[in-house]
C-alpha positions in Angstrom: 121.7 78.0 103.6 119.8 75.7 106.0 116.2 74.8 106.7 115.1 73.8 110.2 114.4 70.6 112.0 115.7 67.0 111.9 119.2 65.7 111.3 121.3 67.8 108.8 121.4 66.3 105.4 124.2 68.3 103.6 124.2 68.6 99.9 127.6 69.5 98.3 127.5 70.9 94.7 130.9 70.3 93.1 132.8 67.0 93.2 136.3 68.3 92.9 139.0 67.9 95.5 137.5 70.4 98.0 133.9 69.0 97.8 135.1 65.4 98.0 137.3 65.9 101.0 134.6 67.8 102.8 132.1 65.1 102.0 134.4 62.5 103.4 134.8 64.4 106.7 131.1 65.0 107.1 130.3 61.4 106.4 132.7 60.3 109.0 130.8 62.5 111.5 127.7 60.5 110.7 126.0 62.9 108.4 124.1 61.6 105.3 125.9 63.8 102.8 125.3 63.9 99.0 127.6 65.2 96.3 126.5 66.3 92.8 129.1 67.0 90.1 128.5 68.0 86.5 131.5 66.0 85.2 131.8 62.2 84.6 133.1 59.8 87.2 136.9 60.3 87.2 137.4 56.6 87.8 136.0 56.0 84.3 137.4 59.0 82.4 140.8 60.3 81.7 142.1 63.7 83.0 140.9 66.6 80.9 143.8 67.0 78.5 145.7 70.3 78.7 143.8 71.8 81.7 144.6 69.7 84.7 147.5 71.6 86.4 149.5 69.7 89.0 149.0 70.4 92.7 151.7 71.2 95.2 150.8 69.9 98.7 152.2 72.0 101.5 151.8 71.2 105.2 148.2 72.4 105.3 147.2 70.0 102.5 149.0 67.2 104.1 147.3 67.8 107.4 143.9 67.8 105.7 144.6 64.5 104.0 145.9 63.0 107.3 142.7 64.1 109.1 140.7 62.3 106.5 142.9 59.2 106.8 144.2 59.5 103.3 147.9 60.3 103.8 149.0 56.7 103.5 147.1 56.4 100.2 148.0 59.8 98.6 151.5 60.6 99.7 153.1 57.7 97.7 151.7 59.4 94.6 153.7 62.5 95.2 157.2 63.8 94.4 159.0 65.9 97.0 160.2 69.4 95.8 162.8 70.9 98.1 162.9 74.3 96.5 162.3 76.5 93.4 164.5 76.3 90.3 164.5 79.6 88.6 165.2 79.6 84.8 166.6 83.0 83.6 166.1 84.3 80.1 169.7 83.5 79.3 169.3 79.9 80.5 171.0 80.4 83.9 169.6 78.3 86.7 169.2 79.4 90.4 167.9 77.0 93.0 166.2 78.5 96.1 165.6 76.0 98.9 162.4 76.2 101.0 164.5 75.9 104.2 168.0 76.7 105.3 168.5 73.1 106.4 167.3 71.9 103.0 164.8 69.3 104.4 161.5 71.2 104.0 159.5 70.2 101.0 156.2 70.6 99.2 154.9 67.7 97.3 153.8 67.5 93.6 150.8 65.4 92.8 148.8 64.8 89.6 145.3 66.2 90.1 143.4 63.4 88.4 145.0 60.7 90.6 144.3 62.6 93.8 140.6 63.1 92.7 140.3 59.4 92.0 141.7 58.5 95.5 139.2 60.9 97.1 136.3 59.4 95.1 137.3 55.9 96.1 137.5 56.9 99.8 134.1 58.6 99.6 132.6 55.4 98.0 134.1 53.3 100.8 132.7 55.6 103.4 129.2 55.5 101.9 129.0 59.1 100.5 126.1 59.5 98.1 127.9 60.5 94.9 126.2 61.7 91.7 128.2 62.4 88.5 126.9 63.8 85.3 124.6 65.8 87.5 124.6 69.6 86.7 123.4 72.2 89.1 121.2 74.6 87.2 119.7 76.7 90.0 118.9 77.1 93.7 115.7 78.1 95.5 116.8 79.4 98.9 113.3 80.0 100.1 112.4 76.3 99.6 115.9 74.9 100.5 116.1 73.1 97.2 118.7 72.9 94.5 117.9 72.1 90.9 119.9 69.2 89.5 119.8 68.3 85.8 120.5 64.8 84.6 119.8 63.4 81.2 117.8 66.6 80.3 115.5 66.2 83.3 115.6 68.5 86.3 115.0 67.4 89.9 114.5 69.5 93.0 116.9 68.2 95.7 116.3 69.3 99.3 119.3 70.3 101.4 120.1 71.0 105.0 122.5 72.8 104.4 123.8 73.5 100.9 127.5 73.8 100.4 128.8 75.4 97.2 132.1 73.8 95.9 131.2 74.5 92.3 134.1 76.7 91.4 134.7 80.1 89.9 131.5 80.2 87.8 129.3 79.1 90.7 125.6 78.8 89.8 124.8 78.7 93.6 126.6 82.1 94.2 124.7 83.6 91.2 121.3 82.4 92.4 121.8 83.2 96.0 122.9 86.7 95.1 119.7 87.2 93.0 117.3 85.7 95.6 118.7 87.3 98.8 120.6 90.4 100.0 123.9 88.6 99.5 126.4 90.6 97.5 128.7 88.9 95.0 131.2 90.1 92.4 133.1 88.2 89.8 136.3 89.4 88.1 137.7 87.4 85.3 141.4 87.3 84.3 142.5 88.6 80.9 144.6 85.6 80.2 144.2 81.8 80.1 146.4 78.8 80.8 147.5 75.6 79.1 149.2 72.4 80.4 152.1 71.1 78.5 154.0 67.8 79.1 157.7 67.1 79.1 157.9 63.4 78.7 160.6 61.2 80.3 163.7 60.2 78.5 164.1 56.9 76.7 165.5 55.5 80.0 162.4 56.7 81.9 164.0 59.5 83.8 163.1 63.1 84.3 164.5 65.7 81.8 164.5 68.3 84.6 165.5 68.0 88.2 162.5 66.1 89.8 163.0 67.6 93.3 162.3 71.3 92.4 159.4 73.4 91.3 160.7 74.9 88.1 159.7 78.5 87.2 160.3 80.6 84.1 159.2 84.1 85.2 158.7 86.5 82.3 156.9 89.8 82.0 153.8 88.8 80.1 153.6 85.1 81.1 155.0 82.5 83.4 155.8 78.9 82.9 156.0 76.4 85.8 156.9 72.8 85.8 156.1 70.2 88.4 157.3 66.6 88.4 155.0 63.5 88.1 155.9 60.0 89.0 
């Protein structure tokens, strides 16, 4: 959604990994980009316990980080996983490599640490970041987005507006109501929870650190990814 005239002034709603990485790329192209996120600054808050879920960086994710100049900062935070370790109901293990040569890998990284690295890169680049700033509505006809901070709401102009606000997107809802845009939302019947398997007394992994562990079952699935 874009108004006309002047230099684009992008507004991104959602300061997660996607929104931050896009903001960094736009800023490096010389655009005065602003990011609004409803959560606190991740540099001053811990990861949300039980809901973080590790990420696995494949080649596509690595290319995106490299294009943003962040591979040297982020990749040392990762652990290489060279295949899947399947855990059968009887305890049997089966390792499936990602390549026949055994050298291809995807890389496990803790989400909170990656987010902090992206925030720090955005700050260094001069991105206009706003945390504790909740999007409560959009007015496409006026090219403004309504941002709530400390119980007050401000109309923020955009050129264009980029929605990176996740599954329950307020932007998608309001654009669908105000325009002929069609949107559907289908929620899953189940939820998820993060568990931790701490290191041994000797500070070593209790499971093989170079595999993505999977316990496939009919009604649920458990996966485990290594953290440094």
